[in-house]
C-alpha positions, -999 to +999 in steps of 0.1 A: -226-246+880-193-244+861-190-221+831-185-252+809-218-266+821-235-232+814-222-232+778-235-267+772-270-255+780-265-222+761-249-227+726-258-191+716-236-178+744-207-199+731-211-184+696-211-148+710-179-155+729-162-169+699-173-139+679-158-116+705-126-135+706-123-133+668-123-095+671-100-094+702-071-117+696-047-105+724-062-095+758-053-087+793-070-107+820-087-075+833-103-070+798-115-106+798-130-101+833-147-069+822-163-086+792-175-115+814-192-091+838-212-075+809-218-110+794-231-124+828-257-097+831-269-102+795-272-140+798-284-141+834-255-161+848-256-165+885-229-150+908-216-184+917-199-186+882-170-162+885-149-143+861-119-164+870-139-196+861-147-180+827-111-173+820-101-208+832-127-223+808-113-204+778-078-215+787-087-251+793-106-255+761-079-239+741-097-207+730-070-187+747-033-193+756-015-173+782+018-159+770+045-139+788+063-111+768+098-106+781+116-073+782+149-070+763+161-049+792+150-046+829+113-038+824+086-060+839+072-086+815+037-084+800+012-112+803-015-116+777-041-141+767-040-148+729-062-167+705-048-192+680-053-166+653-033-139+671-004-124+651+027-107+665+010-074+655-021-082+675+001-089+705+022-058+700-008-035+699-022-050+731+007-039+751-003-002+752-039+012+751-047+033+720-014+025+704-010+023+666+014+008+641+041+032+630+074+037+612+088+006+594+057-015+605+034+011+589+057+011+558+049-026+555+012-020+562+009+004+533+026-020+510+058+000+505+077-031+513+066-067+510+085-080+540+072-077+576+102-063+595+113-084+625+109-052+646+074-041+652+069-004+661+038+007+681+033+043+691+013+054+721+013+092+721+023+112+751+001+137+768+002+172+755+033+192+766+043+229+762+064+237+732+101+242+740+110+279+746+138+296+727+145+299+691+165+275+668+201+284+660+225+268+635+249+261+663+223+242+684+211+223+653+247+212+644+254+201+679+221+181+681+228+162+648+264+155+655+253+131+683+236+097+677+198+098+677+182+085+708+162+053+705+136+037+726+148+011+752+113+000+759+117-032+738+101-066+743+106-100+726+077-122+713+086-153+693+112-141+668+100-104+668+112-074+687+084-050+698+094-014+703+070+007+722+073+044+713+060+074+733+055+097+703+048+134+702+012+143+711-008+150+679-043+139+689-037+108+667-036+130+637-033+109+605-041+076+623-065+053+603-080+019+605-068-006+579-065-043+572-030-055+580-013-088+571-005-113+585-038-123+600-059-099+580-072-080+611-080-043+611-057-022+631-048+014+638-020+026+615-003+059+608-016+069+573+008+071+543+017+108+548+023+105+585+044+074+580+066+092+556+070+121+580+078+099+609+105+077+592+121+110+581+121+123+617+133+089+630+151+071+601+165+045+625+129+033+630+125+031+593+155+009+587+180+037+579+181+064+552+185+039+524+153+022+534+135+055+540+144+065+504+130+032+491+098+038+509+095+073+494+101+059+459+073+033+465+050+060+478+058+087+452+027+081+430+004+078+460+013+104+485-002+139+487+022+168+491-006+190+504-015+164+530+022+161+540+024+199+544-009+201+564+003+174+587+038+190+591+021+222+602-001+203+627+029+186+642+048+219+645+083+205+648+111+227+659+135+214+633+130+220+595+120+185+585+103+199+553+138+202+539+145+165+544+110+156+531+116+177+500+150+160+494+135+125+496+105+134+474+128+149+447+151+118+449+120+097+445+111+114+413+083+137+424+080+167+399+097+199+410+065+220+407+048+197+432+076+204+457+071+242+455+050+244+487+078+227+506+104+251+492+081+281+501+085+271+538+120+284+535+155+269+537+170+291+564+192+264+580+217+238+570+199+207+580+207+170+583+191+138+569+203+118+599+221+120+632+258+111+635+268+111+599+305+109+591+318+130+562+284+137+546+276+153+512+256+185+510+226+194+487+228+231+481+191+233+469+176+218+501+205+229+523+207+194+536+236+171+546+231+135+536+252+103+537+277+100+510+266+078+481+228+080+489 
């Protein structure tokens, strides 16, 4: 018996499959085979109807289309099976297990901008690593921020979108939440508002640059929680004093000075930088922060 013949005799099974596909819009062939194995046991399908025939049926009837996602560099391409409803975001999140939307894509998801950026950022956290040994010095900080910030080369192309896969700092997915994301209206894992603001501060290039980061802070000013920002910063335990940059952005976004007191109380021991590789920057003496001229 072919799988098509089986479905003609079992319309309820066809409904179950379509329901599963509506919740899983971009899939690996191995995930489809695993679903089929559990499905076959539930419906009592004989072993002569294979997982391969199940996938062939879904492709032949148009429930799924196989796509290849090419690397922008020299990495091997990804192959995925997608439904007609699959969005570029669905596809992007299927490329790494337990990944979530971050940086400028999370800025869009939270409604801080109304335009979906053509670059989609997904973060798959690294395993836990020891904290670097040694203490911070002004000389080391200056040297680090004179250079350009490193960016991920793990980039793939899908339709007119670039998908950047990040291997972020291990946090145990702190501040990652499920929310409905356009286009497509599916629910996805996304860094929450406070984590998003922190991450585009740490990696402004992934937030569209410091001008776009400031716009995001201004859009979020009435919604973000400084205590939540502070709690998350402590959990992330960065070596660099990013609280100075966050305080600077929040102040420029119009947040009241008294709300920023907890950030000031973390100290301003260092002259810090809003971005890497700035030429002839200005200096904010309150936050002890160098920032691009004219910001």
